[in-house]
matplotlib code that plots the C-alpha trace (Angstrom):
import matplotlib.pyplot as plt

x = [-14.5, -12.7, -10.9, -10.2, -7.2, -5.3, -2.1, -0.9, 2.0, 3.9, 5.6, 4.7, 8.3, 10.0, 9.0, 5.8, 3.8, 4.4, 3.8, 0.5, -0.5, 0.3, -1.5, -4.6, -4.6, -4.5, -7.7, -6.3, -7.8, -4.8, -4.1, -1.2, 0.3, 2.5, 3.6, 4.7, 4.5, 3.9, 6.7, 9.8, 13.0]
y = [12.7, 9.9, 6.9, 3.7, 1.5, -1.3, -0.4, 2.8, 2.1, 5.1, 4.3, 1.6, 0.6, -2.8, -3.1, -1.1, -2.8, -6.4, -5.4, -3.8, -6.7, -9.3, -7.4, -7.0, -10.7, -11.4, -9.3, -5.9, -2.7, -1.1, 2.5, 2.8, 6.3, 6.9, 10.1, 8.7, 5.4, 2.2, -0.4, 1.5, 1.1]
z = [6.0, 7.9, 6.6, 8.6, 7.4, 9.0, 7.0, 5.3, 2.8, 1.6, -1.7, -4.2, -5.0, -4.7, -1.0, -0.6, -3.4, -2.3, 1.4, 0.5, -1.7, 1.0, 3.7, 1.5, 0.7, 4.5, 4.9, 5.9, 4.6, 2.9, 1.6, -0.8, -1.5, -4.5, -6.1, -9.4, -11.2, -9.4, -9.3, -8.4, -10.3]

ax = plt.figure().add_subplot(projection="3d")
ax.plot(x, y, z, "-o")
ax.set_aspect("equal")
plt.show()
């Protein structure tokens, strides 16, 4: 199985979540990896 993404974001904290959202809104295919809860501190 292969996956094709424009951006891979590791961590859905205060920086990762907005970066992933912005890239997706600009048309990028984004993968977001988070171990725990989304949103950070």
